[in-house]
C-alpha positions in Angstrom: -11.8 60.1 21.1 -14.8 62.4 20.3 -15.2 65.5 22.5 -18.8 66.7 22.1 -18.6 70.3 23.2 -15.6 72.2 21.8 -14.7 75.9 22.4 -14.6 78.1 19.3 -13.3 80.9 21.6 -10.4 80.2 23.9 -11.6 79.8 27.4 -8.7 81.9 28.8 -9.8 84.8 26.4 -13.3 84.5 27.6 -12.2 84.6 31.1 -10.8 88.2 30.5 -14.5 89.3 30.1 -15.7 87.5 33.3 -16.1 88.9 36.7 -16.9 87.3 40.1 -20.6 87.5 40.8 -22.9 86.4 43.7 -22.1 85.1 47.1 -19.8 82.4 45.8 -17.8 84.8 43.6 -18.2 82.7 40.5 -16.6 84.2 37.4 -19.3 84.8 34.8 -19.9 86.7 31.5 -23.0 88.6 30.4 -24.5 87.0 27.3 -27.0 88.2 24.7 -28.6 85.8 22.1 -28.3 87.1 18.5 -31.5 85.3 17.6 -33.5 86.7 20.5 -31.7 90.0 20.9 -34.4 91.7 23.0 -34.5 88.8 25.5 -33.1 89.2 29.0 -29.3 88.7 29.2 -28.0 85.5 30.8 -24.9 84.9 32.7 -22.5 81.9 32.5 -18.9 81.0 33.3 -16.2 80.9 30.7 -16.3 77.0 30.6 -19.8 77.0 29.3 -19.5 79.8 26.7 -18.7 79.9 23.0 -19.0 76.1 22.5 -20.0 74.3 19.4 -21.5 70.8 19.5 -19.2 68.3 17.6 -17.3 71.2 15.9 -14.6 68.7 15.0 -16.3 65.3 14.6 -13.2 63.2 13.9 -10.3 62.8 16.3 -11.4 65.9 18.2 -9.4 65.0 21.3 -6.2 65.2 19.4 -7.2 68.4 17.8 -7.9 69.9 21.2 -4.5 68.8 22.3 -3.1 70.6 19.3 -4.9 73.9 20.1 -3.7 73.5 23.7 -0.1 74.1 22.6 -1.1 77.6 21.7 -3.7 78.3 24.4 -1.4 77.4 27.3 0.9 80.3 26.3 -1.9 82.9 26.4 -1.7 83.8 30.1 2.0 84.8 30.0 1.4 87.0 27.0 -1.7 88.7 28.6 0.2 89.2 31.8 3.2 90.8 29.9 0.7 93.1 28.1 -0.8 94.2 31.4 2.6 94.9 32.9 3.9 96.8 29.8 6.6 94.2 29.1 4.9 92.6 26.1 7.3 93.8 23.4 10.4 93.0 25.5 10.1 89.4 24.5 9.3 88.4 20.9 7.7 85.2 22.0 4.6 87.1 23.3 3.9 88.6 19.9 4.4 85.1 18.4 1.8 83.7 20.9 -0.8 86.4 20.0 -0.3 85.8 16.3 -0.9 82.1 16.9 -4.0 82.9 19.0 -5.3 85.1 16.2 -4.7 82.3 13.6 -6.4 79.8 15.9 -9.5 82.0 16.1 -9.4 82.3 12.4 -9.3 78.6 11.4 -11.1 77.1 14.5 -14.1 79.2 14.0 -17.8 79.0 13.1 -17.2 81.0 9.8 -14.5 78.5 8.9 -16.9 75.6 9.4 -19.6 77.2 7.4 -17.2 78.1 4.6 -15.8 74.5 4.5 -19.3 73.1 4.2 -20.2 75.6 1.4 -17.0 74.7 -0.5 -17.7 71.0 -0.2 -21.3 71.4 -1.4 -20.2 73.5 -4.3 -17.5 71.0 -5.3 -20.0 68.1 -5.0 -22.5 69.9 -7.3 -19.9 70.7 -9.8 -18.6 67.1 -9.8 -22.1 65.7 -10.4 -23.0 68.3 -13.1 -19.7 67.6 -14.9 -20.2 63.8 -14.8 -23.7 64.1 -16.1 -22.5 66.3 -18.9 -19.3 64.6 -19.9 -19.5 60.9 -18.8 -23.1 59.8 -19.6 -21.9 56.7 -21.5 -19.6 55.7 -18.6 -22.4 56.2 -16.0 -24.7 54.2 -18.2 -22.2 51.3 -18.4 -21.6 51.4 -14.6 -25.4 51.2 -14.0 -25.7 48.2 -16.4 -22.8 46.4 -14.7 -24.4 46.9 -11.2 -28.1 46.5 -11.9 -28.0 44.5 -15.2 -30.3 47.0 -16.9 -30.2 50.4 -18.5 -30.6 53.5 -16.2 -34.1 55.0 -16.2 -33.4 58.6 -17.3 -31.3 61.2 -15.6 -31.9 60.0 -12.0 -30.3 56.7 -12.8 -27.2 58.4 -14.2 -27.1 60.8 -11.2 -27.2 57.8 -8.8 -24.1 56.4 -10.4 -22.3 59.8 -10.4 -23.1 60.0 -6.6 -21.7 56.5 -6.3 -18.4 57.7 -7.8 -17.9 60.4 -5.2 -19.4 58.3 -2.3 -16.1 57.3 -0.7 -14.9 60.9 -0.4 -18.4 62.1 0.7 -18.3 59.6 3.5 -15.0 61.1 4.7 -16.6 64.5 4.6 -19.7 63.3 6.5 -17.5 61.8 9.3 -15.6 65.0 9.6 -12.3 63.6 8.5 -11.7 66.1 5.8 -12.5 69.1 8.0 -10.3 67.7 10.8 -7.3 67.4 8.5 -8.0 70.8 6.8 -8.5 72.9 9.9 -5.1 71.8 11.3 -3.4 72.3 7.9 -4.9 75.8 7.6 -3.6 76.6 11.1 -0.1 75.7 10.1 -0.3 77.4 6.8 -1.6 80.8 8.2 0.9 80.5 11.1 3.7 80.5 8.6 2.1 83.2 6.5 1.8 85.6 9.4 5.0 84.7 11.2 6.7 88.0 10.4 3.6 90.2 10.9 4.0 92.7 13.7 1.4 92.8 16.5 -0.1 96.0 17.8 -1.9 96.1 21.2 -4.6 98.8 21.2 -6.3 100.0 24.5 -9.4 102.0 24.9 -9.3 105.5 26.6 -13.0 105.4 26.8 -15.6 102.5 26.8 -14.7 98.9 26.6 -14.7 96.0 24.2 -17.1 93.0 23.9 -16.5 89.7 22.1 -18.7 87.4 20.0 -18.5 83.7 19.2 -16.7 84.5 15.9 -14.3 87.1 17.2 -11.4 87.1 14.8 -12.3 89.9 12.3 -10.9 91.1 9.0 -11.8 94.8 8.6 -11.5 97.3 5.8 -11.5 101.1 6.3 -14.9 102.6 5.6 -16.5 99.2 5.1 -18.7 97.4 7.6 -17.7 93.9 6.4 -16.3 91.8 9.2 -14.8 88.6 7.8 -14.6 85.9 5.1 -18.3 85.3 4.8 -18.9 89.0 4.8 -16.7 89.7 1.9 -13.5 90.6 3.7 -10.6 88.2 4.2 -7.0 88.5 5.3 -5.8 89.1 1.7 -8.1 92.1 1.3 -8.4 93.6 4.8 -6.7 96.6 6.3 -6.5 95.2 9.7 -7.2 91.9 11.4 -8.3 92.2 15.0 -9.1 90.0 18.0 -10.4 91.3 21.4 -8.3 89.9 24.2 -10.2 91.5 27.0 -12.5 94.5 27.7 -9.5 96.9 27.4 -7.2 95.1 25.0 -7.4 94.5 21.2 -4.8 92.6 19.2 -4.3 94.1 15.8 -2.4 92.9 12.7 -1.7 95.3 9.9 -1.0 98.4 12.0 2.7 97.9 13.0 3.7 97.1 16.5 3.7 98.7 19.9 1.0 100.0 22.1 -1.7 102.3 20.8 -4.8 104.0 22.1 -8.3 104.2 20.8 -11.3 106.5 21.7 -15.0 105.8 22.0 -15.7 106.1 18.3 -13.1 103.4 17.5 -14.3 101.1 20.3 -17.8 101.4 19.0 -16.6 100.5 15.5 -14.9 97.3 16.7 -17.9 96.4 18.9 -20.3 96.9 16.1 -18.2 94.6 13.9 -18.2 91.9 16.6 -22.0 92.1 16.7 -22.2 91.9 12.9 -20.0 88.8 13.0 -21.9 87.0 15.7 -23.1 83.5 14.9 -25.2 82.9 18.1 -24.0 84.8 21.1 -22.4 88.1 22.1 -20.4 88.2 25.4 -19.5 91.1 27.6 -18.3 92.0 31.0 -21.1 92.1 33.6 -21.7 95.7 34.5 -20.3 97.0 31.2 -23.7 98.4 30.3 -23.2 97.4 26.7 -26.6 95.6 26.2 -28.3 98.7 24.7 -25.4 99.2 22.3 -25.5 95.5 21.2 -29.3 95.6 20.6 -29.0 98.8 18.5 -26.1 97.3 16.5 -28.0 94.2 15.4 -29.3 94.3 11.8 -31.0 91.9 9.5 -27.6 91.2 7.9 -26.3 87.9 9.5 -23.3 86.6 7.5 -22.3 84.0 10.1 -25.7 82.5 10.7 -25.3 78.8 11.2 -27.2 76.5 8.8 -29.4 74.1 10.6 -27.7 71.0 9.1 -24.4 72.0 10.8 -25.8 71.9 14.2 -24.7 68.4 15.2 -26.7 67.6 18.4 -25.7 64.0 18.0 -23.5 61.8 15.8 -23.5 58.1 15.1 -21.8 56.0 17.8 -19.1 54.8 15.4 -17.8 58.4 15.2 -17.0 58.3 18.9 -14.4 55.5 18.2 -12.2 57.9 16.2 -8.5 57.9 17.2 
């Protein structure tokens, strides 16, 4: 089945930034829109935040089930972190590693990067066929239309026809659905022995964006794959797990403290990595900081063609 709205940040993580508000005590987060950063903040519950329309467009129900195997383990790990017993049981560190991998591969930057890679591969394929296989393309055109192709466009049509079956799979989201799960399993294995550090602020508090898993380099503002920093080249990989808890890979294990300057650095990196929305605890007072941290540089800005407001009805019949 096709699930239209899919979280790109785990709901249980978002809930750590929520507080009960109003007469009904509904848990909500404070939200700023990256595209209209000076607009008045809005407030919404975790269930409605950090969602992407048709993120996985093929067999999305089964992919959500797959992610659930990791997400259902998060509360125990967060509870252990709060109680100071996190490192007494290795399964908690394994959970947080998996959560970090999940937010790396099931992310808006991963979707943008997958789309870019496909478009580049497509263009290379067409260019190579036009350069190397003009005679073959001409023969294929004659066989189908019983006439010679009219210039380069006729040859391009036949080159596009050669790649059409795979392009159809990409358009339906089949390729991305398979690759996102494969990447999760691959990074899960790659980071299986990486120790987890839990860092807590002594001053200030953390916020979270809709692209929260960051790869950071010392002395460099880059914040992730589309910003020139990946896991292979970063000094630390970080994921906020709440206003007062940051998961870190690349710094050893155990608990560690961070002051206001370091908190500001991580918050600025979250703002830089934002695709659409920045989320914070109501009452945190971070709105002014966020607005001052926004620059023209927008590495995770979502291309318009990836915003899938609707998909063909046939897509909804996916397994």
